[in-house]
Structure formats: structure tokens, C-alpha cells
Residue, then its C-alpha position, 0 to 999 in steps of 0.5 A: x110232431x110234423x103238422x103238415x103230416x098230421x093235416x095230410x093225414x086228417x085231410x085224407x080221413x075226412x076226404x074218404x068220409x062218406x058223410x055229407x058234409x064231409x066230416x070225421x071223428x078222429x081218435x087221437x090214440x089211433x092216429x097216434x098209433x098210425x104216426x108213432x107218436x104220443x096221443x098228447x102230441x096228436x091233440x096238441x097238433x089237432x088243435x093247432x090245426x083248428x086254431x091256425x084254421x086248417x081245420x074245423x071243429x065242432x062238438x056233437x051235441x048228443x051222445x057220445x059227444x064226439x069232436x067232429x073235424x071238418x075242412x074249411x069250406x075253401x079247402x074242399x072247394 
């Protein structure tokens, strides 16, 4: 999976969010369908992007406990 392509898609999804700060729950299944790959590849790619510091991830503390993805502060300024 091309991580740069995945990052660009995640970046545009987060930037299109109306929430403040910009955040997005990213469905690996829907994103995999859009990119034409297996959802496990998207999941692995997102984890690698978080490990590299290109994305930040937090888990909601209340149900439905979705993972929220953010852009690091220096990427959104």
C-alpha cells in the first residue's frame, strides 16, 4: 500500500471535517474500498503513519469508542 497516497486521503478527510480541532474517525473498510485494497492494509498503513508522527490518534473514552485521527499541530498551521 502506498502510504503517501493513504496519507493524502486521510489528510483531505481530516481537513474537510467541520469539527474543531480538525479530527476524523476513519473507517478502514470504507477507505480500503475507495483505494481498492484490503482493509488490513489500510489499518497497517494508518498505524505506521501514527508511528511516524504524520498522524495522531486518540480513542474516544465514551461509546462508541471510535479512533479519532488528527494532523500533528505543525502540519495544520
